[in-house]
C-alpha positions in Angstrom: -6.4 -15.3 -34.2 -4.4 -15.6 -37.0 -1.4 -14.7 -35.2 -2.2 -17.1 -32.7 -2.7 -20.0 -34.6 -0.4 -22.8 -35.2 -0.6 -26.6 -36.0 1.6 -28.7 -33.5 1.8 -32.1 -35.9 -1.4 -33.4 -34.8 -4.1 -30.7 -34.3 -4.4 -27.0 -34.5 -4.0 -24.6 -31.6 -5.7 -21.1 -31.5 -5.3 -18.7 -28.5 -8.5 -17.4 -26.8 -10.0 -13.9 -28.1 -9.7 -11.8 -25.1 -10.6 -8.2 -25.1 -8.1 -5.3 -25.1 -8.7 -3.0 -22.2 -11.6 -5.2 -20.5 -13.0 -4.2 -17.3 -10.9 -6.2 -14.2 -12.8 -9.0 -12.9 -14.8 -8.8 -9.4 -13.2 -10.3 -6.2 -15.6 -13.7 -5.9 -12.9 -15.2 -3.2 -15.8 -14.9 -0.5 -18.7 -15.7 -2.2 -16.6 -19.1 -3.4 -15.4 -19.8 0.4 -19.1 -19.8 1.3 -20.0 -22.5 -1.3 -16.9 -24.4 -0.3 -17.9 -24.7 3.3 -21.8 -26.0 1.6 -19.9 -28.2 -0.5 -17.6 -29.5 2.2 -21.0 -30.0 4.6 -22.9 -32.2 1.9 -19.8 -34.3 1.1 -19.9 -35.2 4.9 -23.2 -36.3 4.5 -22.7 -39.0 1.4 -19.4 -40.9 1.6 -20.0 -41.9 -2.4 -20.6 -38.6 -3.4 -17.5 -37.6 -1.7 -15.5 -39.7 -3.6 -17.0 -39.2 -6.7 -16.2 -35.4 -6.4 -12.6 -36.1 -5.3 -12.1 -38.4 -8.0 -13.4 -35.2 -10.6 -11.3 -33.1 -8.8 -8.2 -35.2 -9.4 -9.0 -35.4 -12.9 -8.7 -31.7 -13.3 -5.4 -31.5 -11.3 -4.1 -34.3 -13.8 -5.4 -33.0 -17.1 -3.9 -29.3 -15.9 -7.5 -27.7 -15.8 -6.9 -27.0 -12.3 -4.4 -26.2 -9.7 -4.0 -26.0 -5.9 -2.9 -22.5 -4.7 -2.5 -21.4 -1.3 -3.8 -18.6 0.6 -0.9 -16.4 -0.5 -2.1 -16.9 -3.9 -5.0 -14.9 -3.6 -4.4 -11.7 -5.7 -7.8 -10.2 -6.9 -7.4 -8.1 -10.0 -8.5 -5.0 -8.9 
C-alpha cells in the first residue's frame, strides 16, 4: 500500500490491495443475463420503480462507477 499511496492536494488515494497469483474469477455472464431479464420484467410492471432504477444507473455512469459495454466486450478471465 505504501507504493500506491499519494496525496492529490485534497485527499489521500491508496490502491486496492489485490492478491498476487489469485484464482481467475468465474464467468457469471449467464447468471447475470437471467437476472437482467427478471429485472426488466419487474420494472415493466412499475413505472415509478423503473424511473428510479434508470436514475440510479445513470448516476453510476456519471460518477464513472459503471460503463456500458457491448457484447464483444464480454471476455471472461479464464
